Every structure is written in C-alpha cells, then in structure tokens.
mmCIF file of the C-alpha atoms, coordinates in Angstrom:
data_MODEL
# 
_entry.id   MODEL 
# 
loop_
_atom_site.group_PDB 
_atom_site.id 
_atom_site.type_symbol 
_atom_site.label_atom_id 
_atom_site.label_alt_id 
_atom_site.label_comp_id 
_atom_site.label_asym_id 
_atom_site.label_entity_id 
_atom_site.label_seq_id 
_atom_site.pdbx_PDB_ins_code 
_atom_site.Cartn_x 
_atom_site.Cartn_y 
_atom_site.Cartn_z 
_atom_site.occupancy 
_atom_site.B_iso_or_equiv 
_atom_site.pdbx_formal_charge 
_atom_site.auth_seq_id 
_atom_site.auth_comp_id 
_atom_site.auth_asym_id 
_atom_site.auth_atom_id 
_atom_site.pdbx_PDB_model_num 
ATOM 1   C CA . UNK A 1 1   ? 74.058  104.771 92.583  1.00 0.00 ? 1   UNK A CA 1 
ATOM 2   C CA . UNK A 1 2   ? 74.336  102.615 95.550  1.00 0.00 ? 2   UNK A CA 1 
ATOM 3   C CA . UNK A 1 3   ? 73.029  104.216 98.781  1.00 0.00 ? 3   UNK A CA 1 
ATOM 4   C CA . UNK A 1 4   ? 75.424  104.791 101.583 1.00 0.00 ? 4   UNK A CA 1 
ATOM 5   C CA . UNK A 1 5   ? 75.115  102.477 104.447 1.00 0.00 ? 5   UNK A CA 1 
ATOM 6   C CA . UNK A 1 6   ? 73.897  104.394 107.627 1.00 0.00 ? 6   UNK A CA 1 
ATOM 7   C CA . UNK A 1 7   ? 74.477  102.804 111.225 1.00 0.00 ? 7   UNK A CA 1 
ATOM 8   C CA . UNK A 1 8   ? 73.345  105.932 113.389 1.00 0.00 ? 8   UNK A CA 1 
ATOM 9   C CA . UNK A 1 9   ? 70.460  103.758 114.847 1.00 0.00 ? 9   UNK A CA 1 
ATOM 10  C CA . UNK A 1 10  ? 73.600  101.216 116.351 1.00 0.00 ? 10  UNK A CA 1 
ATOM 11  C CA . UNK A 1 11  ? 75.397  104.359 117.895 1.00 0.00 ? 11  UNK A CA 1 
ATOM 12  C CA . UNK A 1 12  ? 74.974  104.014 121.885 1.00 0.00 ? 12  UNK A CA 1 
ATOM 13  C CA . UNK A 1 13  ? 74.251  100.204 121.537 1.00 0.00 ? 13  UNK A CA 1 
ATOM 14  C CA . UNK A 1 14  ? 77.845  99.143  122.362 1.00 0.00 ? 14  UNK A CA 1 
ATOM 15  C CA . UNK A 1 15  ? 79.806  98.999  125.498 1.00 0.00 ? 15  UNK A CA 1 
ATOM 16  C CA . UNK A 1 16  ? 83.222  101.017 126.328 1.00 0.00 ? 16  UNK A CA 1 
ATOM 17  C CA . UNK A 1 17  ? 86.543  99.758  125.363 1.00 0.00 ? 17  UNK A CA 1 
ATOM 18  C CA . UNK A 1 18  ? 87.190  99.525  129.319 1.00 0.00 ? 18  UNK A CA 1 
ATOM 19  C CA . UNK A 1 19  ? 84.056  97.551  129.929 1.00 0.00 ? 19  UNK A CA 1 
ATOM 20  C CA . UNK A 1 20  ? 84.886  95.007  127.261 1.00 0.00 ? 20  UNK A CA 1 
ATOM 21  C CA . UNK A 1 21  ? 88.410  94.498  128.659 1.00 0.00 ? 21  UNK A CA 1 
ATOM 22  C CA . UNK A 1 22  ? 86.898  94.287  132.138 1.00 0.00 ? 22  UNK A CA 1 
ATOM 23  C CA . UNK A 1 23  ? 84.580  91.281  131.143 1.00 0.00 ? 23  UNK A CA 1 
ATOM 24  C CA . UNK A 1 24  ? 87.050  89.427  128.967 1.00 0.00 ? 24  UNK A CA 1 
ATOM 25  C CA . UNK A 1 25  ? 87.685  85.850  129.818 1.00 0.00 ? 25  UNK A CA 1 
ATOM 26  C CA . UNK A 1 26  ? 90.934  84.372  129.920 1.00 0.00 ? 26  UNK A CA 1 
ATOM 27  C CA . UNK A 1 27  ? 91.141  81.630  127.843 1.00 0.00 ? 27  UNK A CA 1 
ATOM 28  C CA . UNK A 1 28  ? 93.737  79.221  126.509 1.00 0.00 ? 28  UNK A CA 1 
ATOM 29  C CA . UNK A 1 29  ? 94.323  79.437  122.179 1.00 0.00 ? 29  UNK A CA 1 
ATOM 30  C CA . UNK A 1 30  ? 96.830  76.715  121.524 1.00 0.00 ? 30  UNK A CA 1 
ATOM 31  C CA . UNK A 1 31  ? 96.857  76.779  117.749 1.00 0.00 ? 31  UNK A CA 1 
ATOM 32  C CA . UNK A 1 32  ? 97.055  80.472  118.003 1.00 0.00 ? 32  UNK A CA 1 
ATOM 33  C CA . UNK A 1 33  ? 100.067 80.744  120.405 1.00 0.00 ? 33  UNK A CA 1 
ATOM 34  C CA . UNK A 1 34  ? 98.219  82.397  123.078 1.00 0.00 ? 34  UNK A CA 1 
ATOM 35  C CA . UNK A 1 35  ? 98.086  81.709  126.682 1.00 0.00 ? 35  UNK A CA 1 
ATOM 36  C CA . UNK A 1 36  ? 95.533  83.528  128.656 1.00 0.00 ? 36  UNK A CA 1 
ATOM 37  C CA . UNK A 1 37  ? 93.916  85.544  126.270 1.00 0.00 ? 37  UNK A CA 1 
ATOM 38  C CA . UNK A 1 38  ? 92.954  88.463  128.625 1.00 0.00 ? 38  UNK A CA 1 
ATOM 39  C CA . UNK A 1 39  ? 96.142  88.873  130.045 1.00 0.00 ? 39  UNK A CA 1 
ATOM 40  C CA . UNK A 1 40  ? 97.874  88.916  126.435 1.00 0.00 ? 40  UNK A CA 1 
ATOM 41  C CA . UNK A 1 41  ? 95.175  91.528  125.471 1.00 0.00 ? 41  UNK A CA 1 
ATOM 42  C CA . UNK A 1 42  ? 95.856  93.861  128.493 1.00 0.00 ? 42  UNK A CA 1 
ATOM 43  C CA . UNK A 1 43  ? 99.520  93.606  127.748 1.00 0.00 ? 43  UNK A CA 1 
ATOM 44  C CA . UNK A 1 44  ? 99.176  94.571  124.188 1.00 0.00 ? 44  UNK A CA 1 
ATOM 45  C CA . UNK A 1 45  ? 97.092  97.404  125.234 1.00 0.00 ? 45  UNK A CA 1 
ATOM 46  C CA . UNK A 1 46  ? 99.606  98.657  128.199 1.00 0.00 ? 46  UNK A CA 1 
ATOM 47  C CA . UNK A 1 47  ? 102.387 98.065  126.334 1.00 0.00 ? 47  UNK A CA 1 
ATOM 48  C CA . UNK A 1 48  ? 101.747 99.611  122.845 1.00 0.00 ? 48  UNK A CA 1 
ATOM 49  C CA . UNK A 1 49  ? 104.332 102.300 121.953 1.00 0.00 ? 49  UNK A CA 1 
ATOM 50  C CA . UNK A 1 50  ? 104.477 104.594 118.836 1.00 0.00 ? 50  UNK A CA 1 
ATOM 51  C CA . UNK A 1 51  ? 107.483 103.274 116.815 1.00 0.00 ? 51  UNK A CA 1 
ATOM 52  C CA . UNK A 1 52  ? 107.217 106.134 114.002 1.00 0.00 ? 52  UNK A CA 1 
ATOM 53  C CA . UNK A 1 53  ? 106.696 109.595 115.729 1.00 0.00 ? 53  UNK A CA 1 
ATOM 54  C CA . UNK A 1 54  ? 105.120 110.934 112.523 1.00 0.00 ? 54  UNK A CA 1 
ATOM 55  C CA . UNK A 1 55  ? 102.351 108.007 112.836 1.00 0.00 ? 55  UNK A CA 1 
ATOM 56  C CA . UNK A 1 56  ? 101.393 109.372 116.317 1.00 0.00 ? 56  UNK A CA 1 
ATOM 57  C CA . UNK A 1 57  ? 101.184 112.722 114.974 1.00 0.00 ? 57  UNK A CA 1 
ATOM 58  C CA . UNK A 1 58  ? 98.666  111.999 112.228 1.00 0.00 ? 58  UNK A CA 1 
ATOM 59  C CA . UNK A 1 59  ? 96.708  110.533 114.454 1.00 0.00 ? 59  UNK A CA 1 
ATOM 60  C CA . UNK A 1 60  ? 96.875  113.533 116.743 1.00 0.00 ? 60  UNK A CA 1 
ATOM 61  C CA . UNK A 1 61  ? 95.838  115.360 114.189 1.00 0.00 ? 61  UNK A CA 1 
ATOM 62  C CA . UNK A 1 62  ? 92.482  113.577 113.628 1.00 0.00 ? 62  UNK A CA 1 
ATOM 63  C CA . UNK A 1 63  ? 91.750  114.674 116.841 1.00 0.00 ? 63  UNK A CA 1 
ATOM 64  C CA . UNK A 1 64  ? 90.672  117.988 115.332 1.00 0.00 ? 64  UNK A CA 1 
ATOM 65  C CA . UNK A 1 65  ? 87.572  116.612 114.197 1.00 0.00 ? 65  UNK A CA 1 
ATOM 66  C CA . UNK A 1 66  ? 84.989  115.665 116.706 1.00 0.00 ? 66  UNK A CA 1 
ATOM 67  C CA . UNK A 1 67  ? 82.310  114.308 114.132 1.00 0.00 ? 67  UNK A CA 1 
ATOM 68  C CA . UNK A 1 68  ? 83.887  110.607 113.855 1.00 0.00 ? 68  UNK A CA 1 
ATOM 69  C CA . UNK A 1 69  ? 82.420  107.591 115.834 1.00 0.00 ? 69  UNK A CA 1 
ATOM 70  C CA . UNK A 1 70  ? 84.084  104.325 115.852 1.00 0.00 ? 70  UNK A CA 1 
ATOM 71  C CA . UNK A 1 71  ? 81.789  100.999 116.431 1.00 0.00 ? 71  UNK A CA 1 
ATOM 72  C CA . UNK A 1 72  ? 84.486  97.761  116.833 1.00 0.00 ? 72  UNK A CA 1 
ATOM 73  C CA . UNK A 1 73  ? 82.519  94.493  116.134 1.00 0.00 ? 73  UNK A CA 1 
ATOM 74  C CA . UNK A 1 74  ? 84.291  91.823  117.919 1.00 0.00 ? 74  UNK A CA 1 
ATOM 75  C CA . UNK A 1 75  ? 84.387  89.019  120.711 1.00 0.00 ? 75  UNK A CA 1 
ATOM 76  C CA . UNK A 1 76  ? 86.840  88.379  123.418 1.00 0.00 ? 76  UNK A CA 1 
ATOM 77  C CA . UNK A 1 77  ? 87.109  84.696  122.178 1.00 0.00 ? 77  UNK A CA 1 
ATOM 78  C CA . UNK A 1 78  ? 89.038  85.358  118.679 1.00 0.00 ? 78  UNK A CA 1 
ATOM 79  C CA . UNK A 1 79  ? 92.605  85.379  118.433 1.00 0.00 ? 79  UNK A CA 1 
ATOM 80  C CA . UNK A 1 80  ? 92.729  88.209  115.958 1.00 0.00 ? 80  UNK A CA 1 
ATOM 81  C CA . UNK A 1 81  ? 90.954  90.229  118.644 1.00 0.00 ? 81  UNK A CA 1 
ATOM 82  C CA . UNK A 1 82  ? 93.453  89.757  121.272 1.00 0.00 ? 82  UNK A CA 1 
ATOM 83  C CA . UNK A 1 83  ? 96.112  91.146  118.821 1.00 0.00 ? 83  UNK A CA 1 
ATOM 84  C CA . UNK A 1 84  ? 94.554  93.949  117.037 1.00 0.00 ? 84  UNK A CA 1 
ATOM 85  C CA . UNK A 1 85  ? 91.828  95.540  118.980 1.00 0.00 ? 85  UNK A CA 1 
ATOM 86  C CA . UNK A 1 86  ? 94.200  97.045  121.874 1.00 0.00 ? 86  UNK A CA 1 
ATOM 87  C CA . UNK A 1 87  ? 95.945  98.666  118.756 1.00 0.00 ? 87  UNK A CA 1 
ATOM 88  C CA . UNK A 1 88  ? 92.474  100.068 117.802 1.00 0.00 ? 88  UNK A CA 1 
ATOM 89  C CA . UNK A 1 89  ? 92.070  101.325 120.905 1.00 0.00 ? 89  UNK A CA 1 
ATOM 90  C CA . UNK A 1 90  ? 95.208  102.934 121.333 1.00 0.00 ? 90  UNK A CA 1 
ATOM 91  C CA . UNK A 1 91  ? 94.931  104.559 118.058 1.00 0.00 ? 91  UNK A CA 1 
ATOM 92  C CA . UNK A 1 92  ? 90.737  105.940 118.593 1.00 0.00 ? 92  UNK A CA 1 
ATOM 93  C CA . UNK A 1 93  ? 92.139  107.091 121.850 1.00 0.00 ? 93  UNK A CA 1 
ATOM 94  C CA . UNK A 1 94  ? 95.209  109.141 119.964 1.00 0.00 ? 94  UNK A CA 1 
ATOM 95  C CA . UNK A 1 95  ? 92.726  110.272 117.830 1.00 0.00 ? 95  UNK A CA 1 
ATOM 96  C CA . UNK A 1 96  ? 90.250  111.125 120.293 1.00 0.00 ? 96  UNK A CA 1 
ATOM 97  C CA . UNK A 1 97  ? 87.420  109.292 118.481 1.00 0.00 ? 97  UNK A CA 1 
ATOM 98  C CA . UNK A 1 98  ? 84.742  108.120 120.502 1.00 0.00 ? 98  UNK A CA 1 
ATOM 99  C CA . UNK A 1 99  ? 84.383  104.310 120.429 1.00 0.00 ? 99  UNK A CA 1 
ATOM 100 C CA . UNK A 1 100 ? 82.351  101.436 121.637 1.00 0.00 ? 100 UNK A CA 1 
ATOM 101 C CA . UNK A 1 101 ? 82.659  97.652  120.912 1.00 0.00 ? 101 UNK A CA 1 
ATOM 102 C CA . UNK A 1 102 ? 79.442  96.186  119.655 1.00 0.00 ? 102 UNK A CA 1 
ATOM 103 C CA . UNK A 1 103 ? 79.672  92.400  121.107 1.00 0.00 ? 103 UNK A CA 1 
ATOM 104 C CA . UNK A 1 104 ? 79.404  90.389  117.859 1.00 0.00 ? 104 UNK A CA 1 
ATOM 105 C CA . UNK A 1 105 ? 76.716  87.587  118.854 1.00 0.00 ? 105 UNK A CA 1 
ATOM 106 C CA . UNK A 1 106 ? 74.714  90.610  120.123 1.00 0.00 ? 106 UNK A CA 1 
ATOM 107 C CA . UNK A 1 107 ? 74.959  92.437  116.826 1.00 0.00 ? 107 UNK A CA 1 
ATOM 108 C CA . UNK A 1 108 ? 74.956  89.725  113.889 1.00 0.00 ? 108 UNK A CA 1 
ATOM 109 C CA . UNK A 1 109 ? 72.843  91.710  111.643 1.00 0.00 ? 109 UNK A CA 1 
ATOM 110 C CA . UNK A 1 110 ? 75.459  94.498  111.813 1.00 0.00 ? 110 UNK A CA 1 
ATOM 111 C CA . UNK A 1 111 ? 78.193  91.979  111.546 1.00 0.00 ? 111 UNK A CA 1 
ATOM 112 C CA . UNK A 1 112 ? 76.838  90.716  108.227 1.00 0.00 ? 112 UNK A CA 1 
ATOM 113 C CA . UNK A 1 113 ? 76.744  93.926  106.559 1.00 0.00 ? 113 UNK A CA 1 
ATOM 114 C CA . UNK A 1 114 ? 80.829  93.598  106.903 1.00 0.00 ? 114 UNK A CA 1 
ATOM 115 C CA . UNK A 1 115 ? 81.444  89.933  106.116 1.00 0.00 ? 115 UNK A CA 1 
ATOM 116 C CA . UNK A 1 116 ? 85.376  88.911  105.146 1.00 0.00 ? 116 UNK A CA 1 
ATOM 117 C CA . UNK A 1 117 ? 85.204  86.689  101.888 1.00 0.00 ? 117 UNK A CA 1 
ATOM 118 C CA . UNK A 1 118 ? 81.582  85.355  103.075 1.00 0.00 ? 118 UNK A CA 1 
ATOM 119 C CA . UNK A 1 119 ? 82.403  84.702  106.654 1.00 0.00 ? 119 UNK A CA 1 
ATOM 120 C CA . UNK A 1 120 ? 82.486  86.645  110.171 1.00 0.00 ? 120 UNK A CA 1 
ATOM 121 C CA . UNK A 1 121 ? 85.761  87.550  110.596 1.00 0.00 ? 121 UNK A CA 1 
ATOM 122 C CA . UNK A 1 122 ? 86.562  89.678  113.475 1.00 0.00 ? 122 UNK A CA 1 
ATOM 123 C CA . UNK A 1 123 ? 87.429  92.387  114.760 1.00 0.00 ? 123 UNK A CA 1 
ATOM 124 C CA . UNK A 1 124 ? 85.635  94.740  111.992 1.00 0.00 ? 124 UNK A CA 1 
ATOM 125 C CA . UNK A 1 125 ? 86.240  98.502  112.942 1.00 0.00 ? 125 UNK A CA 1 
ATOM 126 C CA . UNK A 1 126 ? 83.610  100.483 111.381 1.00 0.00 ? 126 UNK A CA 1 
ATOM 127 C CA . UNK A 1 127 ? 84.130  104.497 111.155 1.00 0.00 ? 127 UNK A CA 1 
ATOM 128 C CA . UNK A 1 128 ? 81.099  107.103 110.996 1.00 0.00 ? 128 UNK A CA 1 
ATOM 129 C CA . UNK A 1 129 ? 80.410  110.358 110.718 1.00 0.00 ? 129 UNK A CA 1 
ATOM 130 C CA . UNK A 1 130 ? 78.131  112.278 112.948 1.00 0.00 ? 130 UNK A CA 1 
ATOM 131 C CA . UNK A 1 131 ? 75.188  111.447 110.889 1.00 0.00 ? 131 UNK A CA 1 
ATOM 132 C CA . UNK A 1 132 ? 75.863  107.865 111.093 1.00 0.00 ? 132 UNK A CA 1 
ATOM 133 C CA . UNK A 1 133 ? 77.230  107.066 107.404 1.00 0.00 ? 133 UNK A CA 1 
ATOM 134 C CA . UNK A 1 134 ? 79.566  104.512 107.190 1.00 0.00 ? 134 UNK A CA 1 
ATOM 135 C CA . UNK A 1 135 ? 82.922  106.186 105.830 1.00 0.00 ? 135 UNK A CA 1 
ATOM 136 C CA . UNK A 1 136 ? 84.944  102.913 106.036 1.00 0.00 ? 136 UNK A CA 1 
ATOM 137 C CA . UNK A 1 137 ? 86.026  99.803  107.736 1.00 0.00 ? 137 UNK A CA 1 
ATOM 138 C CA . UNK A 1 138 ? 89.203  97.854  108.712 1.00 0.00 ? 138 UNK A CA 1 
ATOM 139 C CA . UNK A 1 139 ? 89.508  94.465  109.499 1.00 0.00 ? 139 UNK A CA 1 
ATOM 140 C CA . UNK A 1 140 ? 89.571  91.921  110.151 1.00 0.00 ? 140 UNK A CA 1 
ATOM 141 C CA . UNK A 1 141 ? 93.528  91.285  109.938 1.00 0.00 ? 141 UNK A CA 1 
ATOM 142 C CA . UNK A 1 142 ? 96.313  93.251  108.339 1.00 0.00 ? 142 UNK A CA 1 
ATOM 143 C CA . UNK A 1 143 ? 96.519  92.543  104.626 1.00 0.00 ? 143 UNK A CA 1 
ATOM 144 C CA . UNK A 1 144 ? 99.556  90.416  104.446 1.00 0.00 ? 144 UNK A CA 1 
ATOM 145 C CA . UNK A 1 145 ? 97.954  88.117  107.363 1.00 0.00 ? 145 UNK A CA 1 
ATOM 146 C CA . UNK A 1 146 ? 95.002  87.817  105.755 1.00 0.00 ? 146 UNK A CA 1 
ATOM 147 C CA . UNK A 1 147 ? 96.294  86.576  102.929 1.00 0.00 ? 147 UNK A CA 1 
ATOM 148 C CA . UNK A 1 148 ? 97.611  83.617  104.730 1.00 0.00 ? 148 UNK A CA 1 
ATOM 149 C CA . UNK A 1 149 ? 93.557  82.737  105.585 1.00 0.00 ? 149 UNK A CA 1 
ATOM 150 C CA . UNK A 1 150 ? 92.472  83.610  101.910 1.00 0.00 ? 150 UNK A CA 1 
ATOM 151 C CA . UNK A 1 151 ? 95.365  81.039  100.569 1.00 0.00 ? 151 UNK A CA 1 
ATOM 152 C CA . UNK A 1 152 ? 93.984  78.604  102.741 1.00 0.00 ? 152 UNK A CA 1 
ATOM 153 C CA . UNK A 1 153 ? 90.259  78.912  101.803 1.00 0.00 ? 153 UNK A CA 1 
ATOM 154 C CA . UNK A 1 154 ? 91.243  78.949  98.179  1.00 0.00 ? 154 UNK A CA 1 
ATOM 155 C CA . UNK A 1 155 ? 93.143  75.822  98.675  1.00 0.00 ? 155 UNK A CA 1 
ATOM 156 C CA . UNK A 1 156 ? 90.449  74.084  100.772 1.00 0.00 ? 156 UNK A CA 1 
ATOM 157 C CA . UNK A 1 157 ? 87.309  75.180  99.319  1.00 0.00 ? 157 UNK A CA 1 
ATOM 158 C CA . UNK A 1 158 ? 85.066  72.184  100.661 1.00 0.00 ? 158 UNK A CA 1 
ATOM 159 C CA . UNK A 1 159 ? 85.028  72.494  104.758 1.00 0.00 ? 159 UNK A CA 1 
ATOM 160 C CA . UNK A 1 160 ? 83.761  68.775  104.548 1.00 0.00 ? 160 UNK A CA 1 
ATOM 161 C CA . UNK A 1 161 ? 87.162  67.226  103.231 1.00 0.00 ? 161 UNK A CA 1 
ATOM 162 C CA . UNK A 1 162 ? 88.766  64.991  105.717 1.00 0.00 ? 162 UNK A CA 1 
ATOM 163 C CA . UNK A 1 163 ? 91.529  67.017  106.595 1.00 0.00 ? 163 UNK A CA 1 
ATOM 164 C CA . UNK A 1 164 ? 89.814  70.602  106.611 1.00 0.00 ? 164 UNK A CA 1 
ATOM 165 C CA . UNK A 1 165 ? 90.202  70.935  110.506 1.00 0.00 ? 165 UNK A CA 1 
ATOM 166 C CA . UNK A 1 166 ? 93.548  69.764  110.425 1.00 0.00 ? 166 UNK A CA 1 
ATOM 167 C CA . UNK A 1 167 ? 94.816  72.232  107.535 1.00 0.00 ? 167 UNK A CA 1 
ATOM 168 C CA . UNK A 1 168 ? 92.707  75.298  109.513 1.00 0.00 ? 168 UNK A CA 1 
ATOM 169 C CA . UNK A 1 169 ? 94.452  74.578  112.584 1.00 0.00 ? 169 UNK A CA 1 
ATOM 170 C CA . UNK A 1 170 ? 97.789  74.898  110.977 1.00 0.00 ? 170 UNK A CA 1 
ATOM 171 C CA . UNK A 1 171 ? 96.873  78.056  109.128 1.00 0.00 ? 171 UNK A CA 1 
ATOM 172 C CA . UNK A 1 172 ? 95.683  79.340  112.623 1.00 0.00 ? 172 UNK A CA 1 
ATOM 173 C CA . UNK A 1 173 ? 99.452  78.244  113.869 1.00 0.00 ? 173 UNK A CA 1 
ATOM 174 C CA . UNK A 1 174 ? 100.747 80.049  110.985 1.00 0.00 ? 174 UNK A CA 1 
ATOM 175 C CA . UNK A 1 175 ? 99.040  83.171  111.464 1.00 0.00 ? 175 UNK A CA 1 
ATOM 176 C CA . UNK A 1 176 ? 99.875  83.126  115.071 1.00 0.00 ? 176 UNK A CA 1 
ATOM 177 C CA . UNK A 1 177 ? 103.365 82.979  114.612 1.00 0.00 ? 177 UNK A CA 1 
ATOM 178 C CA . UNK A 1 178 ? 103.128 86.103  112.155 1.00 0.00 ? 178 UNK A CA 1 
ATOM 179 C CA . UNK A 1 179 ? 101.701 87.991  115.018 1.00 0.00 ? 179 UNK A CA 1 
ATOM 180 C CA . UNK A 1 180 ? 104.625 87.208  117.310 1.00 0.00 ? 180 UNK A CA 1 
ATOM 181 C CA . UNK A 1 181 ? 107.161 88.397  115.052 1.00 0.00 ? 181 UNK A CA 1 
ATOM 182 C CA . UNK A 1 182 ? 107.791 91.410  116.858 1.00 0.00 ? 182 UNK A CA 1 
ATOM 183 C CA . UNK A 1 183 ? 105.304 94.381  116.288 1.00 0.00 ? 183 UNK A CA 1 
ATOM 184 C CA . UNK A 1 184 ? 105.617 94.032  112.494 1.00 0.00 ? 184 UNK A CA 1 
ATOM 185 C CA . UNK A 1 185 ? 101.792 93.486  112.465 1.00 0.00 ? 185 UNK A CA 1 
ATOM 186 C CA . UNK A 1 186 ? 101.365 96.963  114.446 1.00 0.00 ? 186 UNK A CA 1 
ATOM 187 C CA . UNK A 1 187 ? 103.173 99.151  111.612 1.00 0.00 ? 187 UNK A CA 1 
ATOM 188 C CA . UNK A 1 188 ? 100.955 97.540  109.102 1.00 0.00 ? 188 UNK A CA 1 
ATOM 189 C CA . UNK A 1 189 ? 97.628  98.275  110.714 1.00 0.00 ? 189 UNK A CA 1 
ATOM 190 C CA . UNK A 1 190 ? 99.046  101.445 111.556 1.00 0.00 ? 190 UNK A CA 1 
ATOM 191 C CA . UNK A 1 191 ? 99.894  102.273 107.922 1.00 0.00 ? 191 UNK A CA 1 
ATOM 192 C CA . UNK A 1 192 ? 96.574  100.788 106.552 1.00 0.00 ? 192 UNK A CA 1 
ATOM 193 C CA . UNK A 1 193 ? 94.673  102.756 109.372 1.00 0.00 ? 193 UNK A CA 1 
ATOM 194 C CA . UNK A 1 194 ? 96.430  106.050 108.104 1.00 0.00 ? 194 UNK A CA 1 
ATOM 195 C CA . UNK A 1 195 ? 95.447  104.978 104.545 1.00 0.00 ? 195 UNK A CA 1 
ATOM 196 C CA . UNK A 1 196 ? 92.085  104.568 105.493 1.00 0.00 ? 196 UNK A CA 1 
ATOM 197 C CA . UNK A 1 197 ? 91.832  107.836 107.421 1.00 0.00 ? 197 UNK A CA 1 
ATOM 198 C CA . UNK A 1 198 ? 92.959  109.984 104.749 1.00 0.00 ? 198 UNK A CA 1 
ATOM 199 C CA . UNK A 1 199 ? 89.890  108.971 102.653 1.00 0.00 ? 199 UNK A CA 1 
ATOM 200 C CA . UNK A 1 200 ? 87.606  110.468 105.084 1.00 0.00 ? 200 UNK A CA 1 
ATOM 201 C CA . UNK A 1 201 ? 86.594  113.930 103.618 1.00 0.00 ? 201 UNK A CA 1 
ATOM 202 C CA . UNK A 1 202 ? 86.731  116.527 106.475 1.00 0.00 ? 202 UNK A CA 1 
# 
C-alpha cells in the first residue's frame, strides 16, 4: 500500500492570498488574450459571484470543518493562474479553509510532487488535513480546458519540431478563448471542487 503523502512541514511556508495579489506584476499575455494580468486577476476576484445558490450553500457547509488547509502552488506569470486562482481564493474564503500560496519557483520540490502529464502546470491546489496528510488536489485547469493541452501534447510530442512553438502559441490562444466565454469555466471548477471535497472524510 502506498504511503500517504504528508506536507505538514510546508504549512506556514507560504504567503497569504492578499500578499500574493499585492505582489503581482502587471504583464501582457497576448497569446492568452490577457492584457494587464494583475488587473484581470483582481477583476476576476472582485467580480466573482455565486451563480448557483446550492454551490454556495455546499461550500459554506464546509466551514464547519476546522481541520482543512489549502496550499496553492502558482506564480503570477501563468495565464491559468489569472483565471483560476481568484476563484480558488473565493471558494476557500467561503469554506473558511486556511489558505496560503507557495510561489512555485521557491517550492519546486513540492511542485514536482504534483506534475501534470510530467510538466509543472499551475495552479495546483493541494488540500491537507490537520496532520498535513494530502487529501486531494485540483489543477491546473478545468478538465475540458486541460483536454485542449493534452491533445496538443499528444499531437506534438517532440518539442524540437520546427513549428512546435507556433502550434503551442495557437493552443494557448485556443485555451484563452475558452476562458473568455462567459463564466463557463467557473461553473466547471466549482463542480470539480465540489466532487473533490465530497471525497474528504470528515
């Protein structure tokens, strides 16, 4: 039987969500169709609303548990972070789950425990109990958006091929468009997080 991963030593090693937001730099990500990344992040955070009352009710119910902790591995230069982390922050607030951000470059040994298809895709939200045992993870993208990148990796396994970069940038553009379509991606993330949280034994 595989031993359960424990990250208790990482609790307290990160920064608060507010400090992460305060420290962000504004960047221009043309391929992902994001201008002024910090402004977009803050806008996504401040304008988040609960489209479904039952979802809000579910996550509010989580706050009866005081033993959960969330570590979010990310940076401020990844487009998926700009879209997904504001929602993660809001869900953790609603659930009253203690949350800290581990800046990926400073915690690579932890990031490498949660690779996506062998790569350091971010953000990764890791959920721990009071003992530091890892209960589950979410990230780096909603499944239907991740599928776009998975398809690219399958079709272009050799990153040395002549048009690899061009095709990768086109894929980033396609992913960027999916994020821009209403708030569909938010509904999917909430559904995925709800399914994950229901696996945590109380």
